C-alpha angles and dihedrals in degrees: 000000000000128000111281088356090277121145122251089249090056090050089052089055091047090050091050090049091048090051091049090050090050093050095043094050102036108036106049096057096050108115101223138033091247092055091047092052093047091047093048091051095048095095091060095081088051089053091049091049090049092050090048091050090048093050103036102034096033091230120175113263093237091052091051090049091049088050090051092050092050090048097049101042100063090069098062091034090053096045102043110113093020102062098107093046089050091049091049091050092047091053092047090052091047092050093050095039091238125147119274090225095094098044098099112098112234093242090053091050090054092047091048092050090050090050091051092050093048093048093046091051089046092052094050090046094052099035112108 
C-alpha cells in the first residue's frame, strides 16, 4: 500500500513539484552566487538518504518519495516571508566575516520549526 493510496508515478510528480517549490522560493533571494549554488544543491543529500533508505531498508518507492517531500517542504515553508531579511543578514555576516549561524531571524526560526512539526505529523499521518 502506498501513502494516501496514490501511485508511485503520482508521488514522483509530487516530489518534482516539491523540489520546484523549494528551488523557486529558496534560490532567487540568496544574495550571492555561492549561496544560490549551495541552496540549489541542498536537496541532494535528501535524495541520497532516500536512495539509501530504499536500498538498505527495502522501503517502498512511494514511501521514500513521501519522506522526501516531507523533508524538502519545511525549508520553503519556513523561509517564506523572511527571505529578504535572511539575505540581508547573510550579507552582513559575510561583510563582517562573522559566522552564518546567527543569521536566521527569530520569527523565521519559529516558522521553520512549525513547518517541520507540521510536515513530520503529516508524514506519520500519511505513511502506510
